[in-house]
PAKOLKOL-272459 format. One record per residue (C-alpha): x, y, z; chain. Coordinates in steps of 0.2 Angstrom, whole numbers, plus 5000, padded with zeros to 4 digits. Each point is the difference from the previous one (the first is absolute). Layout:
// PAKOLKOL-272459
      u      v      w   chaine
      X      Y      Z        A
...
//
This chain:
// PAKOLKOL-272459
      u      v      w   chaine
   5159   5369   5473        A
   5014   4987   5003        A
   5002   4996   5018        A
   5019   5003   5004        A
   5009   4983   5003        A
   5008   4997   5017        A
   5018   4993   5001        A
   5001   4981   5003        A
   5005   4999   5018        A
   5007   4982   5006        A
   5001   4992   5017        A
   5010   5005   5016        A
   5018   4994   4997        A
   5007   4999   5017        A
   4984   4995   5011        A
   5009   4985   5006        A
   5018   5007   5005        A
   4999   5002   5018        A
   4991   4982   5003        A
   5015   4993   4988        A
   5012   5010   5012        A
   4993   4989   5015        A
   5001   4984   4991        A
   5019   5006   4995        A
   5004   5002   5019        A
   4993   4984   5005        A
   5009   4990   4986        A
   5015   5010   5004        A
   5001   4994   5018        A
   4995   4982   4997        A
   5013   4998   4986        A
   5014   5005   5011        A
   4995   4991   5016        A
   5015   4989   5005        A
   4999   5000   5020        A
   4990   4983   5002        A
   4992   4989   4988        A
   4983   5006   5004        A
   4997   5017   4993        A
   4990   5011   5011        A
   4981   5003   4996        A
   4996   5017   4993        A
   4986   5009   5005        A
   4990   5017   4998        A
   4987   4998   5015        A
   5012   5009   5016        A
   4988   4991   5012        A
   5005   4982   4993        A
   5010   4988   5013        A
   5001   4982   4997        A
   4997   4989   5014        A
   5016   4989   4998        A
   5019   5004   4997        A
   4997   5007   4981        A
   5008   5016   4997        A
   4992   5014   4991        A
   5008   5016   4989        A
   4987   5013   5000        A
   4999   5010   4984        A
   4986   5016   5002        A
   4998   5013   4989        A
   4994   5015   5009        A
   5001   5015   4991        A
   5001   5007   4982        A
   5005   5018   4997        A
   5004   5009   4985        A
   5017   5006   4997        A
   5000   5019   4998        A
   5017   5004   4995        A
   4998   4989   4984        A
   4983   5007   4995        A
   4997   5005   4983        A
   4984   5010   4991        A
   4986   4990   4994        A
   4999   5005   4983        A
   5000   4987   4987        A
   5017   4997   4990        A
   5006   4986   4989        A
   5003   4984   5008        A
   5016   4991   4997        A
   4991   4986   4990        A
   5007   4998   4983        A
   4987   4988   4988        A
   5006   4998   4983        A
   5007   5015   4989        A
   5002   5017   5004        A
   4986   5012   5004        A
   5003   5009   4984        A
   4998   4983   4989        A
   4985   4996   5008        A
   5005   4992   5015        A
   4989   4998   5016        A
   5002   5014   5013        A
   4995   4998   5018        A
   4998   5014   5013        A
   5000   4998   5020        A
   5003   5010   5015        A
   5014   4998   5011        A
   5002   4986   5010        A
   4995   5003   5019        A
   5016   4997   5010        A
   4994   4992   5018        A
   5008   4996   5015        A
   4994   4982   5007        A
   5004   4998   5020        A
   5001   4982   5007        A
   5002   4995   5017        A
   5011   4984   5002        A
   4999   4991   5016        A
   5002   4981   5008        A
   4992   4988   5010        A
   5009   4984   5011        A
   4997   4991   5016        A
   5016   5005   5005        A
   5007   5020   5001        A
   5016   4996   4995        A
   4995   4991   4984        A
   4988   5015   4996        A
   5014   5011   5000        A
   5011   4989   4990        A
   4986   4998   4988        A
   4998   5019   4997        A
   5020   5002   5000        A
   4999   4988   4985        A
   4986   5009   4990        A
   5010   5017   5004        A
   5015   4994   4991        A
   4990   4990   4987        A
   4989   5015   4995        A
   5016   5011   4998        A
   5006   4988   4986        A
   4984   5007   4990        A
   5007   5014   4991        A
   4985   5000   4986        A
   4987   4989   5007        A
   4992   5001   4983        A
   5011   5001   4984        A
   4990   4996   4983        A
   4994   5008   4985        A
   4987   5013   5001        A
   4983   4994   4996        A
   4987   5012   4991        A
   4981   4993   4996        A
   4995   5007   4983        A
   4981   5005   4998        A
   4997   4984   4990        A
   5006   4990   5015        A
   5016   4993   4994        A
   5014   5001   5013        A
   5017   5006   4992        A
   5016   5008   5005        A
   5008   5016   4994        A
   5006   4992   4984        A
   4983   4994   4995        A
   5004   4981   5004        A
   4987   4990   5010        A
   5005   5003   5017        A
   5012   4986   5009        A
   5006   5004   5016        A
   5015   4988   4995        A
   5004   5008   4983        A
   5017   5006   4994        A
   5004   5017   5008        A
   5016   5003   4988        A
   4992   5015   4992        A
   5001   5019   5003        A
   4983   5005   4996        A
   4993   4986   5012        A
   4991   5009   5014        A
   5003   4991   5017        A
   4989   4998   5017        A
   5011   5002   5016        A
   4993   4998   5017        A
   5010   5006   5014        A
   5002   4994   5018        A
   5007   5011   5014        A
   5001   4997   5018        A
   4993   5016   5008        A
   4994   5007   5017        A
   4982   5002   4997        A
   4991   4995   5016        A
   5002   5006   5019        A
   4998   4985   5013        A
   4984   5010   5005        A
   4993   4999   4982        A
   5006   4981   4999        A
   4991   4998   5017        A
   4984   5007   4992        A
   5000   4990   4984        A
   5003   4985   5011        A
   4986   5004   5011        A
   4988   5005   4986        A
   5004   4982   4992        A
   4997   4991   5018        A
   5017   4994   4998        A
   5015   5000   5013        A
   5013   5013   4999        A
   5017   4991   4991        A
   5014   5007   4994        A
   5000   5008   4982        A
   5008   5007   4985        A
   4993   5012   4988        A
   5005   5000   4981        A
   4995   5011   4986        A
   4999   4994   4983        A
   4998   5013   4986        A
   4989   4996   4985        A
   4994   5009   4984        A
   4982   4998   4996        A
   4996   5001   4982        A
   4981   5006   4994        A
   4991   4996   4983        A
   5007   5003   4984        A
   4992   5011   4987        A
   4999   4997   4982        A
   5004   5013   4986        A
   5000   5000   4982        A
   5016   5009   4999        A
   5012   5014   5007        A
   4993   5015   5008        A
   5003   5016   4990        A
   5000   5019   5008        A
   4997   5015   4990        A
   5004   5018   5005        A
   4989   5011   4987        A
   5007   5015   5007        A
   5017   4996   4998        A
   4997   4995   4982        A
   4991   5015   4997        A
   5013   5011   5008        A
   5014   4993   4989        A
   4989   5000   4984        A
   4997   5019   5001        A
   5019   5003   5007        A
   4994   5006   5016        A
   5004   4993   5017        A
   4989   5001   5016        A
   5013   5003   5015        A
   4989   4989   5012        A
   5004   4985   4989        A
   5018   4998   4995        A
   5007   4987   4989        A
   5001   4988   5014        A
   4981   4999   5002        A
   5001   5005   5019        A
   4989   5016   5005        A
   5006   5015   5007        A
   4993   5016   5008        A
   4996   5013   4990        A
   5015   5012   4995        A
   4995   5019   4998        A
   5010   5012   4994        A
   5009   5010   5012        A
   4994   5018   4999        A
   5009   5014   5006        A
   4991   5012   5015        A
   5004   5018   5003        A
   5005   5003   5018        A
   4988   5011   5009        A
   5009   5017   5007        A
   5006   5015   4991        A
   5008   4998   4983        A
   5019   4993   5001        A
   5014   5012   4991        A
   5014   4992   4991        A
   4994   4981   5003        A
   4997   4986   4990        A
   4996   4981   5001        A
   5014   4987   4998        A
   4994   4987   4989        A
   5015   4987   5003        A
   5011   5008   4985        A
   5016   5009   5004        A
   5000   5017   4997        A
   5008   5007   4986        A
   5016   5009   5005        A
   5011   5013   4990        A
   5019   4999   4999        A
//
């Protein structure tokens, strides 16, 4: 008795996207800094405080939550990866579960020797991050079961590849200013990290986490034998209309005689107009 072969599954495609989002925030802030010659120091440790006049911007990821408004069913479906020819011609077909749509929340704060400099730095960060319409915008990366990294067109993955193609799937990470922490929550968060309370901003980054690709030798065929048999025999099951959707069984309506004495000069109306004489 031969063993049933299991479909070949690849590595997770989106395991690094949250870390890459944090790095993208760091890079976006540093690339746009124009207040002084010396840019601020970026830190993720909230209790860090320099001993000199060095300014610090804190970028702290504190919460990750699934976006329930963008949830999909977990069933496997064909992935938007086109390798070689069409599936009917022997091309490679891959399946995956829908990506997880996640909201990643960041706390942005600042430190400076003087309070006025802290507020100036925080105001600059507010305006700078308002320009981040797409924090990450690049071709979507898929990892094949054999370890290769490709985009949706089957090309070797290159984040700087040409995007002038209708079938190219893009990865987009948006950033938005939100009011996610109350002052009390922020005080508890700072106290947990043994850090002094500082003014703060909260941002939400929306990301999509792709799981593994599952290889298949071809497309998926669906057969409905009951429909085929009914069509061959010239019969039709009322539970299975031509659309393929199941419906409740429809029973023939029977006429019942009402209780009581037998009625005289009465007949049932069946929907047709009664015969009239000229």
